[in-house]
C-alpha positions as CSV (number, residue, x, y, z in Angstrom):
1,M,-57.5,76.6,-47.9
2,K,-57.6,79.6,-49.7
3,Q,-59.3,81.5,-47.1
4,F,-56.8,79.8,-44.6
5,L,-53.9,81.4,-46.3
6,G,-55.8,84.6,-47.2
7,S,-56.3,85.2,-43.1
8,V,-52.8,84.9,-42.3
9,T,-50.6,87.7,-42.5
10,G,-46.9,87.5,-43.2
11,M,-47.1,84.5,-45.4
12,N,-45.9,85.8,-48.7
13,G,-42.3,85.9,-47.7
14,Y,-42.7,82.3,-46.9
15,L,-44.3,81.6,-50.1
16,I,-41.5,83.2,-52.4
17,F,-38.8,81.6,-50.3
18,S,-40.1,78.2,-50.9
19,M,-40.7,78.9,-54.5
20,I,-37.4,80.1,-54.7
21,I,-35.9,76.8,-53.4
22,F,-38.2,74.7,-55.3
23,I,-37.1,76.3,-58.5
24,T,-33.3,76.4,-57.5
25,F,-33.5,72.7,-56.7
26,F,-35.3,71.8,-60.0
27,L,-32.9,74.1,-62.1
28,G,-29.7,72.6,-60.2
29,L,-31.0,69.1,-60.8
30,L,-31.8,69.8,-64.6
31,V,-28.2,71.3,-65.2
32,W,-26.8,68.0,-63.1
33,V,-28.6,65.7,-65.5
34,F,-27.2,67.5,-68.4
35,K,-23.5,67.7,-67.1
36,A,-23.3,64.1,-65.5
37,D,-20.7,61.7,-67.0
38,K,-23.0,59.6,-69.5
39,K,-20.5,56.6,-68.3
40,Y,-21.5,56.9,-64.7
41,I,-25.2,57.0,-65.5
42,E,-25.2,53.9,-67.5
43,E,-22.9,52.2,-64.7
44,M,-25.8,53.1,-62.4
45,E,-28.7,52.2,-64.6
46,N,-27.0,48.6,-64.9
47,M,-26.1,48.3,-61.6
48,P,-29.2,46.1,-60.5
49,F,-28.5,43.6,-63.2
50,D,-24.8,43.3,-62.8
51,N,-24.1,40.0,-60.4
52,N,-20.0,40.7,-60.3
53,I,-20.6,43.8,-57.8
54,K,-19.1,42.9,-54.3
55,N,-21.8,43.5,-51.7
56,D,-20.2,44.1,-48.2
57,N,-23.5,44.4,-46.4
58,I,-24.2,40.5,-46.5
């Protein structure tokens, strides 16, 4: 794989672009985790065990 990437010209732009997308996504996810409403997260966490939820797909 290293030999293949070394022989391809112009790959640096794609590698940098993909790294920027990767870092941006995980930093955004990290921000969302710390800023998310704790009540919403608790509600989603308990949803599989709650029998009172109306399911319109049935």
